[in-house]
N, C-alpha and C positions, 0 to 999 in steps of 0.2 A: 502493499498497500503505501503510496506516495507520500513523500515528511513525513512516514513510521518506520515502515521495515523495508529495509533495501539491504539486507545484510545476505537474502538470499539472490537475489539481483547480482549485488558488487563480487557473488562468490563465483556464481555462473557466466560472469564475463571475463575475468580476472583467469576461469580456466577453460575459457568457451573454444581453444584450441588442442584438446586432451577428450574432450567426451564429442561422440558423434549423438546420442540421444539422450535426453533426462526426462525422468516419470519425477513431475512435482508431485506429491502425495496431496489428499485433500486441501486444499486453501480455497481460501477469501481473495479472490481478485481485483484492486482497487487501487488503481491509476498503472503506472512504468506501463500504458501502452505504446508506448516508442521498442523497448524494454521485447516485449511481447509477437509486435509483428515482426520485427527482424530474426526473431528466433521460430516463426511455425512452424519451417520442417525438422527444426532441433528437437521441441518439448512437446511432450504428451502430458496433457494438463490435467487435473485431477479435481472441480467443481467441488464444493461442499454444498452447496444452493445455488438455486435457478439463473439470479441476479446475472453472479460473475461466471455463469455456463453461456448464458446468454452473449455477454458481452465477449467473454472468450471466443466464441462462435463467428460474432458482427467481426474479428480482427482476421477471419480467413484459416479457423480452425476447423477440423471435420468430427463432427460426433459422430463417437465408438470408434474414432483413428487415434485421429489428436486430443481431445476434448472428448473427456468422461464425467457423466453427472454423480455422483457417490456421496458418501456421507461423510460426516468429520470419524475418524478414526479412534476418535475415544471411545463413540458409542461399542466401540468390539471389545473392551475393556471386562476380562472378567470379573465382576466386583466381587464377587463368591469369597476368592484367593487372600481376599484384601481384610475382607470386615472380622473387626474385634465382635468379642459376646455384649455389645451396647446395646441398650435399652435405650431411646432418646428419651432424652429429662432436660431441655433445654428447652424452652420454646422458640426462639429465633436468634438467628447470626447476619448482622450485615456482612459481605464479601465484595464491597463496590471499588473498584478500580481506582488507585491516586496517579495515575500516569497518564499520557498523552491521548489513551483511545477511552477515559471517563468523556463522556458525552457531556454534563452539565459542569464539571468540577466541585461537584456540591458538597460540603460534610455532611458524614454521614457517624452519626453515634455512635460510639463503640466499635468503630468500623475493623476489620479485617482483612485487608489486601492480602492475604494467605496466598495465595500463586506467587507476590512475588518474592516470598522468602526464599522459593527456588528457583528461579530467573536465570538466565544466566544459557551459557555455554556446552554445559555436561550432562545433555539431555541424552549423548551416545555411550555413558557411563550407563549399562544396564543394573549397576547396582546401586547408584547413585537416583535412578529413574523411578524404581522401584521401592526403593524406600522413602523418597520424596512422593510418589503415588499414595504408599499405605497412609503414607504421613497425613496428607490432606483427605482421605477416607475418615481414620478414625477422628479427626476432627468436626467433622462433619455429621458424621452420625452421633453424636454426641446433643443436637438440633434438629426439633422437628419442624423447623421451616427454616429454609436460607433466603436472605434477600441479597440479590447479585446483578449485576451488571458485569460480567464473566464468563463468556461460553464453556471454558471447561469447568468451572466453578455448577453453572447449570447443568451443565451435560451429567456430571457427578452427581451432583441433588437427583437428576431425575432417576439416574441409574440406582439411585438408593432409596428410591420412592418415597422421596421428603418433596413438602412443601417447597415449589420452588418458583418466586416472585422472582422473572426476571425481566430485565429491565434494559434499554436501547442501549448502544454501546454510541461513539464517537462517527460512525456511520454503518452504512445499513446490514453488517454481518451478523448480528444478534439476530434482528428479526427475522432475514434471510433464513438462516440454518432453524431458528424455532419453525418458522414455516413450511420448510423440506424435511426437515427430523423429527421433530420433538410434538408440533401439532398432531391430535388424532392416536400418538404413542404413548405418552404420558400424562394421563388427566389430572396429575398433582401439577401439573408446570403450566403456568401462568404469563402469557408476555405482555406486561405494560408497555403503553406506549409515551 
């Protein structure tokens, strides 16, 4: 997304001579049109919602060949492997963004932007990734309801069968993923516009 996330684009441009084809795992595409148009013959893009999918098709990608509509990979998480024997005993928790993707930069009382705790470039370390996932789930399991504008917290809360009050982020990602993957699948997750 232009202005917020350029690491993947920068990495691919830095090593462009070293790859023939690259598969971009389920993503939301917003911005960097010149980049995507330049690499239509070298990228296979998996979009996790309809808005990005339509944008990428409009740039010249071919459905089911160089662009696929799928779901965020977090929906494939086997939460059973991470569950503690905890019964929710707290009412609600606020897990709102405190970064550039926050829509309104509003202060939320007793907020826990827990995703930032494990943000960074170490997700290729399997042990750390598993432990971070276990920690996030363990934290959320204590609550009956989560209020959030973080996509992956909303997904985890949905998978944990919590009441999820899902709010917009600074662009269309949250609402688009909600409409594509959560609506009609997780009845306790509600999107607030």
